[in-house]
C-alpha positions, 0 to 999 in steps of 0.5 A: 326403837320405842316406835316398836311399843306403839300399838296399831290395828292389824286386821284379822278375819274374826274381828272384821267379821264382828265389825261387818256384822255390827254395820250390818245391823245398823244398816237394817231399819224400820224394824220392832226391835233393833238387831243386837249382839253380844261379843264376848272375849276373855282378858288379853283377847283383843276386846279394847283393840276392837272397840278402839278400831270401832271408835276410828272407823266410827267417822266413816261410817253412814250410820254412828255409833256412841260409846260408854264403858261401864267399868269403874265409872270415876264419877258413879254414873248408872248405864243410864247417866253414861249413855245420857253423858254421851249423847251430850246431855249431861246428868243435870238436875232433870235427869236426877229428878226422873224428867222424862228425857226421852223426847230429847234422846230421840231427838239427839238419836235422829239429828246425829243419826245414831243407830247403834251404841256400844257398851263396854264392859257390859258384865259391870252393868249385870253383875250389881244388886238385883235391884240395879241388875233389873234397872240395867235389864229393863234399859238394855230392852229400851234401848233396842225397843221402838222407842228408840230403834238403837242396836246395842253391842255389848262387849264383855267377858264370858260370863256375860252371856250367862247374865244376859240370858238370865232375861228370856227376852234379851237372850232372844235379842242377842246374837252372841259372838266371842273373841277366842284364842289363836290357834296355830294355823294360817290366819295366826301366821298371818296376823303375826307375819302382818304385824312383823312387817309393820315393825320398823325392823330394818331386816326381815324375819324368815317367815318360812320358819314355822317353828318360830310361829310355833315358839311365839304361840307357845309362849303367847298361850294363844293370847292377843296382848301376850303375842303383841307384847311378845313381837313388840319386846322381841323388836326393840331387843332386835334393834338394841342388839343390832339383829333387826329381825326377830330370831328364835333367840328373842323368843327363847329368852322372852320373859328376860327380854320382856322384863326390861322393858317392864312387860309381863305376859298373862296366863289364860283366865278360867273359863269361869273367870269374870276379870276383865 
């Protein structure tokens, strides 16, 4: 039963298109400014799952990515510090004293064939004090410039786009992609159907029942995280009650069922929210 609660990746067109765009960007070389992408997503849209999938695929990529997360750095590291740590250069005395680490970074980028950097929760780097914002914006420009030549793939909440575009140079450098809420259509039904078939249920769910898909959509409000929790909870209950497939009864009682497994549904965020 607990296998139903394990998270796994289900490919879907929007996410796969973003991954393809990232790979394409890293294959473009001899650019004065490396191509960059900002991926915006409200909470629960699958941003973290997409980054985890990028990590999983990174070992097979010809050009490598490094990953940093701005959100609640436990050591109080700056964006620059986080990048140095990820490159294995550490945040030692030389870095703290402002020694020029550019040659070391350039060597690491070349020797490890690093062509891109994924920065998660980038909005945290852009919503600090005005002085810190200027430092981070300058660093973002330098990373994709001729000195390092890294494509920057920034992930954040929708307002990260507005914060990034405060700097005209950065606004021109970043293509913006968005992970949006699902609509009840072919892609949604394919995602749900694929997810269900990967759950350890002994009987098939009736995928011809369009009302079942609509009920899942309504309960989830189109939010990926909600969809996954609904399917996981329903599958666990289906094993417990012996039905071994997801039915209308499970979806109609989803709040009660989810509470049994300590899951909760999240509400759709207001467009202006910066919460992750």
